[in-house]
N, C-alpha and C positions, 0 to 999 in steps of 0.2 A: 172210698175219698180217703178215708184214714190209713187205708192198706199199703195205697197207693204213696201217701206221704211216706211212711214207714219205709217203705221200701227204699225210697229216694236217700232217706236218711241215711240208711244202711250202705248204699252203697255208697255214698259220699262220702261215709265215715272211712269203709273199706280204702276208698281213694287216698285220703289225706294221712291214713294210718302212717305210709312209708314216709311221707314229709315230715309228722312229728317225729318220727324216730330217728330222722336222718338233724334235724333241730337239734335234737337232745344228744346228740352223739359231738354235733360241730358247735354247740352253743361254748364251751372254755375260748374255740379259736375265738368266736365273735367277741367272745370279753375282751380278749388279748386284743383284738383289731380297735375298739372302741378306749381299751387302756393307751394303747399308740393315738387316738386322735383327740384324747383329753390332751396328752403331753405336745401334741402338737400346738393346741389350740392355744398352752400356755405358753409356748415359745412362739406362739404370735402375738400375743400380748407383751412376752419380752424384746420382741422387735420392735414393738410398736414403744414401748419404753424408750429403746435403744436412739429410737431417729427422734423421741422429743429432746434427749440428750445431747444429740448431735447437733442440733438445731438450736439449742441454746448457747453450745459451743462455738457456731459456726460464726454471728456475727461478730463475736469478740477475735474470730481468730481473723474474719476479713478486714477489720478495721484495724488490729495490730499487722496485718500484712500492708494494708495501706500505709503505713509509716517509711515502709521500705523504699517509696517510690517520692515521700516527701522531700523535697530539696533543702525547703529549711532545717528538717531535721537532721540531714546530711552535714549540712554548712555546721549547724552546732555541735556536732560533735565532732569534727576536724577542725576548727577554730577559719572556715578557709573563706568565712564571709567577708567582703571589704567593704561592701554596701549598708549592710544592717550593724548595728552595734548589738552584741553580742545579748545585753540585758533585753532588748528589745526584739530580738528573736526568742530567747525563753519566754517571752511573754508571750508573744505569737503564740509559740508552740503550747503553751498552758491554756491558752483559749481552746485552740483546736482539740487537743485532748480530752479538756474539762466537757467540751460537747458532745465529744464521742460517748464519754462515761459517766455525766454527773449522774445520769438517771437510773445507772445500775448502780447498786451500792454493795454488791459483792465485790466489784474492782476495786479494791484496796488502794494499792501504788502503781506507779509506774516509772521506771529510771531507763536511761539511755547510756552506754558506756563505749568507749572509743576504739581504735583498732587494736591499742596496747591494754584495754580491759581496765581503763581507768574511769570512773562514773564522771560523767559529765551534766546529768539533769536528772533531778529527781521532782516525781509530784506525786503526795501522797494524801490520802482522806485522814482528815482531822476528826476529835472525839464529836464535833459539830455535823460532821458526816459529809462534809463538804472537801473536794478535790482542791488543793492549792499546792503550788509551786514552792517548795524548799527555799530556803537561802544557800546561794551556791556553795560549797565543802571546798574543803582543800582538794586540791590534785590528786593526793594520794590518800585521800582519806578511806578509799574502796577499789578493790583490785579482782575483779574476776578473769582472769586470764584463760578459763575453759572453756566459757561461753562464747570467744572467738573460734575455737574450733569446731563447736556446734555450728557455729554461723558457716565458717568455711564448707562444712559438710552438707547443710541444705543452703548452696550458693544459689540456687535459684528462688529465693524469697518463700522458701517454703516455713511455715508456721512448726516449731519444736517445741516439747516438754523436757525442760531442763530439771524436772524433780519437783517433789511434793516435800511442805514442810508446814509444822504446827504455831500458830502467834498466840500469844498470851490476850485475852479480850476482857471482860471486865469480870471481876471474882475469881475463879479458879478454871472460867470457861476457856478451851482451848479453839482456834479456828484452823481447819486444816485450809490451805493454800495452795494451788498449783500456781507452778510458774512455767510461764512460756515465754518465749522468745523468738525473735526473727531477723534475720542481717538486714541491717541497712546497707544499701546498694548505691554505687555512684557508677554508670555507664558497667553495669556487671562486675562491677568489682567489691568486695565486703570491705565496708568503712566502719563498722562501727555493729550495735547490736542494740534492740529495744527488746525491754523485759515487759511482763505485764502479771500483776501480783492478782490472784482471783481467789477469793470463801465461796468455798463450796459445799459448807455446812447448811445452806437451806436448799441445796438440792438433793444432798442425803436424807435431809429430815421428810423431804417429799416422798421420796420414794422408799422410804424405812431400810437403807441399804446402809453397809460399811464399806470401805476402801480394801482391797487388797493389792497389795505391790508383788509381783511373780517376778522370779529374774530368768530369762531362757537359758541362763549359761547353767546355773547350779538346779532347775527346776524346782524351786521353793517358793513359796510365799510366805510372805509376811505382813500379818494385820497394821494398821499404822498406831493403834493405838491397845495398849494390853487389856485394856477392858474390853475389846473386843470379843465377843465367846462364841458370835451366830457364824464366826467362820473358822473358828479353830479345828473343826473335823471336817472341813471340806475336802473331798478327794479330788484332787487334781490331777488327771492321767496327761501323761506327757506329750501324747498326742492333740493333745487340747488347741482349737484353730483361737489363735491369739486376734482374730481380727473382728468375726460372727460373735453377735452374742447366741448363748448356747444354757441347755439345762445340763447341770450336773448333780450329784449326789453326795451328802456329806456323808460320813463313817455309819453313820444310823440310819443310812436308807432313804433318810429325808432329801426331796429334792430342791435344789437351788438356785436360781439363777443368777448368770454371768452376765454382766454388760462392762464390754470395754470403755472405761471412760477416756483415755486419751491414749492410745495402742499404734505404734510406729516402729514398722520391720528392724529398722537401724538400732532402734534401743536394747540396752541390756537389761531394761528395768520397765514392766509394763502393770498398767493401772487397770485393777476392773471394779465393780461395783456389784458387791456381793447382797442378795437377801434371799430368804425363805420363799418358796413358792408353798399356799394351800391347797390341799388337796381339794377339786369341786365336786360336783354332785353325782357327776361322770363315774366317778373313781370311787364314792361311796355306794354308786350302785353295783359295780362291780365287784365290791368284795362282797356284796350281799346278792348273789345272784340267784342263790336256790330259790328263795322267795319271789323274784321276779320274774323266774324260768315256769312257778307254779302259775301263776298269774298270766303269764304269756300264756301257756299252754290252753288256760280258759279262756282267753279270749279268743283263738284258735278254736276251739270248741264250739265256740257259740257261734263264729262266724260261719261255719258247716251247718250248722241247724238252721241260720238266718236264709241259707245259700239253698238250702235244701227244701224249704216251706215257697221260695220264692219258685223254683222250677216246679212245682207241681200245680203252677197255673201255664200249661202248654198252650192253653185257645190265646192267652193273651200275645203270645210270641207271634201266633199267626194274624190277630189283631193289629198288631206293629207292624208286621210285613206289608198287610194292606194299607194302611196310613202312609207309612215312608213311600211306596212307590203311586200313589195317588201325588202326594207331594210333590214329588219330583216332577210329576207329568205337567203339574197345574203349574209351578214356581219354576221348573228345569227344563221344561219341556222334552223330561226323557220318557220315551215310551216304555209302556210296563211288558215285561218280561215273565210272566208267571209260566211254571212247569209244573204245576200240582199234579200229584199222582193217587188214583185212588178210582171210584167210581166214572163212569163213561161222561155225566150230569159236570162233575166238578172238571175233566179234562177241557169236555164243551166250553165251560163255562170261564177257563183261562185263556183259549184259544181265541175266544168274541172278545174281550176284555183286551188284551194285547192288538186285535185287528182296531177295534175302536179308538183305541190310546192312538196309533198311528195313524188312522184318520182325521182323529181332531188336531195332532202335530201340525199335519199336511195343510190343516184349512187353515191355523194360525200364520203359515209360513204364508199361503195364498194373500190373506188379509195384510200381512207385513209389507208385503210387494206391492199390492193396491195401495196401501197408504203410502208408499214412497213415491209410484209412479202419478199420482195425486199431488204430493208436494213438489215434484218436479212438473207438472204442467202448472201448477201456480205459480211458481216462482218462472217459467215462460211466460205465463198472460200476464203478470206484474210488468217484465220486464218489453213485451210488447207493447202493454200499456204506456209505458215511459217512453218507447219511441215512437208510438203514435202523439203521444203530448207534444214532444220536441219536435215531433215531422209539423202539426199543425203551428205551431209557434216560429219555426222558422221559414214553412212555408207564406206565413202570413208577412213576415217583416223583409224574408230575402229580394225580392222582386224592388221593394223601392230602396236597399240598402246598398244591393247593385248598379242602381241607376246613379246612387250618389257617387259609389265609389268609382266608378267608370270616368268621372271625371276628372276624381283625383290622380286616377292611374295615368289616362290617356293624355289631357293637355298637359301634364308636364312633359311627356316626351315631344308635343306640338313645339313646346318652348324651348328646349334643348336642341331643336331643329334651327331654331333662329339665332339662337346665340353664338357668340364666338367661344373659340373653347377657351381660352383666359379669364372667362367672363367670372365673377366672384356671385353671381346669382346662379353658376350650375350646380354647385355643392347644395343649397337648401331646396334646390326644385327637387334635384336626385333623391336627395332625403325625404321629398312629399312624395313622388312617386312610390319610394321602397314602403311608406307608413302606409299607402293604399293598398300596395298588393298583399301585404303581412295583413290588412284589415279583411280583404278581399279572400285570402286562403282561411281566415276564419268563419266566414259566412261558407264557403265552401265544405268546413267541416261541418257545419251545423246542416247543409243539405244534404251531404251524404248519410248525416244520420239519421235525417227526415226519411230518407230512403222513397222510392217513386221519383228523385230526380232524373232528369233526363243525360243519360251518360253513353258515350259513345262507345260501343262494344267492337272489336274485331280479333281477327287470328294473331295470335303470338305466340313468341316462344318464351318458356319461363325464363329459361338461364340469360338469354338477352336482354329481358328486364331489368334482372339482377344486375348486368353488368352494365346497363345505359342506368341505373342507380350508383353505383359504387363509381362510375366515371362522371357524374351530374355534381354542380357546384357547389349543392347542400349538404352530398357527401364530404364534399374537401373542406368545406369551411366545418363540420362535426369535428372531422379527423383533427382539423387545426386547435378547434378548442378544447379537445381532448387529447393533448398528446401521449398521455400514460395508457390509454387503450389503444389494442392492435386488433385489425379487422379483417379477418382470413375467410375467403370463399373455397367453398367444395362444392363445385359443381357437378351434375349426372353429367356421363359420358354420352348420353344421347339427346334427342330433343323432345323437350315436353311443350307440345300445343295445347292452348288453352285457349278458350274464346274468352276474352275479358275484355274490361276498359283498362287499358294502361297507364293511366294517369291515377287511378284509384289503388291499383295494383301498387304502382311505384310509391304511393303517398301511403299505402299499411305499411310497406317494406321501410320507407325513410320513419315513421312512426316508432316500429319496433325497434331498430336500431338506434333511434334517438332515447328513447326511457332504456335501453342495456348501457350506452353508455353515460349516461347518469346516473346510472346508479352505481355504477363503478366510482369506488372513492379514491383507489390507488390503481397501480396497475394490473391488468385484463383482460382478456382476449373476448370479441364477439366473432362466432363461426355462423355463415352462412351459407346452407347449403341447400342443394334442390336434389330430388331422387321421384321414383315413378315407384307408388306400391297400391296395392287391392284391395279393397276395404269389402272385407265377405266372413261368412259363416259368424261364431259368436262377437269375433271382434267385431264386426259392422253391426249386429244387431243392437250390441251394448250402446255405440256411438247414434244408432238411427243413420247412418251414411248406405249409400247403393252401393252393391257389389260391385263396382266398376274401378279401370284404373285413373288412379290420380295421380296429380303432380303436386308433389311437396315441398315445400319452401318453408325450411327452419331456420329459426334465427335463437340461439342460445349462448348465453353468457355464463359466466362464473363470477358471478356479482353475489352481493348478501341474501339474493333469493325474495320471496313476497310471503307475508306473513300468512299461515292458514286461514284465517279466519278473514283475509282481504281477498282470499284469489277468487269466492264467487259474487264481488260487487266489481271487480276492475275493468269489466266490461260497462259499467253503467255510467250515464254522462256523469261529469263533473266529480267523479267519486275519483279524486288524483290526492297523493301523497306529497307533490312537490307543489311550491308555491306557485300559485296561478299569479299567469300574466308574465311572470320571468323563465320559469322553466317549460312552461305549457298551457292549454289552454283547459283541459280536462277531458277534451275530447279525443284523443287518439287513439285510445285502445276501443272508445265506440264507433269510431270510422274504421278498425281493422272488423271489429264485428260484423258491420252493418255490409262492408264491404264485401267480405266473405256469404253471407247470405244471399247476399244480391247477384253473388256468382255460383248459386245453389252450392256452396264448398260447404266446409267447416273450418273452425278455429279449435284448438287442444292448447291448455299450458300444463305445465309442470314445473312445480319450484321444490328447493329446498333450500337450508340453510349453508348444506355444505355443497350442492350441486348445482346451485345458481337456476336461472330461471330459462326454461325453454319454450317457445311459440313453435306451433306446427301449422301451416296454412296448408291446405288440401283442395285444391281445384279439381275437377273434372276434367278430364284430356279429352281434347278435341279429335275429329278423325282429320280433319284438314290438315293442312301444311299450313306452318305458321308465316307469318309476316316477316320479310328480314329488316334490311337496315333504312330506317327514313333519314330523309334528307332535313339538314338543320334550315331555320328560316335564312340565314348569311347566306347558304350556298344557292340559295335558289331566287329565279329575277321574280319580283315582288311588283314590278312595273308594270302598268297597262296601258293600253292603246289608245284610250279616249273613250272607253267605252261609258255607254250611258247605264246608271243607276241611281235607281229610286229608293231612298229611304222612307221606312213608313216606322213613326214611332210616336206616342202620344207624351212622351216628354223632351219638350225644347233643346235643353240640353244635350240630350241622347243625339237629336236630328243634327243638332252643331257640328258636334264630335264627329259623328259617324262623316258627314260631309266635309270637315276637315280633312280628314284621316285620307278619303278617299282619292282629296283633291291633291293633297303629297303625294300620292302614288300612281297620279296620271291619268285621273278615271273623272267623267262629268256626273256630277252628282247633284240631284236634288233630291227635296223631301216635301212629306206632307204629313199633318198631326194627326190625321185618323184613317179609318180603312173604310171609311164612306170615300175622303179624299182621293182615294189610291184607285179605289172602282173609277170614278171621273176622270182621274189622271187617264189611264190606261185607254179608257175609250178615245180619248183624242192624240195620245202622244204614246211612243214606244218605247219601252227599256230594256236593257240586255239583260238587266239583273235586279231582283227587287230584295231590298234590306228589311226583312218584316220581323217585327216585334211581336209574341205572340199573346201577350197582355196588354190591351189599350182600353181604357176605362175615360169617358163613355161611348160607349157604339161597340160597333162589332171587333170582336178578338181578331187575333191573327189566322186561325183556321178560316173562320167563315171569311175574311177578305180574301185571301190566295183561292177558297174555292169560286166566288164569284168573279176574279180576277179571270180565272183558267176558263168559266165560261165565254169570256172575252175574246182572250189570247189564251187556245189549248197550250201552248208549247213555251208559255212564259215560265222561266227559271226564278228560281226564290232561295233566298238562303234565311233560316230562322234563329232569329235573336232574343234571347230572353234572359234574365235574371232566376227567373225558376218557372217550370212547366211540368205537368205531369206525363209522365213517359207514353199515356195513350193517346194523347194530344199531337205528341211528336211524332210518334208512330202515325198515325191520320194522315198529318203533312208530309210526311216521306210518302207516303203509299199514294199521294196528289202530285207528287213529283220533286218535293223541296229536297234540294242537294245537301244542305252542309247546316249543323246546327253549332251556333257559335253563343257561348254562355258568356252574361254581363258578368263582371267588368273585362272587357278582353284588351288586348295591346295593340296599336299599331299593328305587328307582324302577325298577330292571329287573325284581324279582321282581313289584312292584304293573304293571307293563302288560303283564308276561306272565300276568298270572292276569287283567288287564283284557279282554285280547284273546281270554284261552280262554274265559270266561263270555261272551264276546258282550256285543253293545250293552246289553241290557235286562238282563242280568246274570241269573243262575239261582237266587236265594234259595230255601233249602229251605222246605217247609211243614211240616216237622216238628219 
């Protein structure tokens, strides 16, 4: 083991020898870079100080510049103020200036000069430190015409420096004073000059520097006082930048910082703040690089030894490889990929480990797919349970509700037939009828959600159903309420025959178009399109749809879209983001979902904030031809020929209503209150048609009543009427010979159409 360590150390020592030689030869260059880096760091400190000085000067320049836009100051220097006395104007200007500068003791004075250079206003800080307006002097007491020339030169209201001076202070002390000026403007014309006098000695003390005045014409510098010694030997190159702070050296080679104090390229004299720079730790280290070099080489050698000792444990690397591979397998599901060389046993072990890891990952994927499928089935089960519970609720109340609503819908129709057209009662009666129809629509939605409701299915053409909805009064009213939304149709050129309930398909289309229109706040577009599509292969397996041809009805809008967290809940009953009772009942999309499942179809939805929302309804295409145009009620002759009709219903109101409607259309109508009474009636009298309620309590139901009547009169025709009925019972009665099914509440036209169709084209008037 010791020999191995020594060999490794020797090899690494030979490997690092060229590196050490290279470092020894290039160390002076490296140290030179260190020296430059230290100077750059010092320059950053200088630039920071320059920024601080600039910030200290900025507010004074800005406040002084504000005077150039002050109307009162302009009036004061021009004597043009006719509304305000001069003394009042001087006092107001004094308060304004004192407010700006009172808390800044370095501001010594403020003076205003007119266009001729005559002093018009003076504010000066007294021995008590308070700024005060001095008494008005004589007109020719002070005259500085050179200020006007500088103000004209800076006619854009820039602040300029017009020199430095020294003012006697307490004892033998002198204050270095900086003099700033700005032109007073009246409509862009210089009418005077404002001057500010600043004591800059506190700033010089803070930065431990001295002021230098440099002449750009003579390329010479002049200290402001003869006592300044630190700046006497500064070497000032001719190409020195007068704007940016920089490092220079004095004639002894010591670094000095030069910070532009107030520099302007238009002036002949520029002022700098100069102070010496002390050498930092890096500069000291550069000067004593020999000792540091030895220390560095010792550290490098120690590092080589440590690395050599670590590399002696080759087996540790093998263990780490195993650990990393199994960690990736367990946490990242990355299969092992060992390719060990050596004996057969080792190679076989690597292959077995790789194979086992692949099997482990495949089992994890299978378990994850199984969990996803279980969660999907749980969601479907919860949805089915919700639908079943709602179906039980709807089935329990729909029959009674529809009996009540039948009177609210049909009695107003009968009243309207008897009222004159100009009657005041027509409008409220029409509103009663419309309210009943809206209530009936809600109950119809509940029945659709319940599923199992009897619905008449027939062969229809999908494009024709869409066109019929677009021409319907509901669609016209929707377009009127949403004029900012345009509706575009793009139908397939071929026929798309489907076996469906036209009422439910148009109801689903109406709900989707209404939702799209209400979601678009501003101008938008709704596209209704149809197409033929075959679902098969992976695409069909993913959705669980059969590999057959489907007629696809697509409703797409460019509205704001549906939030991702809401998409999986939108088909649940009463899961609505709209105001209940105003925008809808909360059952619209639930009706769509149940309609598609009743038709063995599928509904798919995609939505995004950028692309809006798209609903796709997949209807299985049938092989038979589709029905064409159906005549409207007003185009048919609904009047009867005196045929005898027996109304069988346990509700007295329903019997009375049906008898009245049938009488209006010219039929002879009679009624009985139970199935038992109906059986006794047909034993003694004949009827051309039975109007038979499905659910009657107490007594026998509609199915048993019709079965017993057929034993007496085998050819007896019948129409089924119910507010709710299971599809199985309806099918049984149709198999017995019942012709039509009418759902409560029904209108006069609906009942008349059903009776006309059940009796046949020629009718069946009784001869008795």
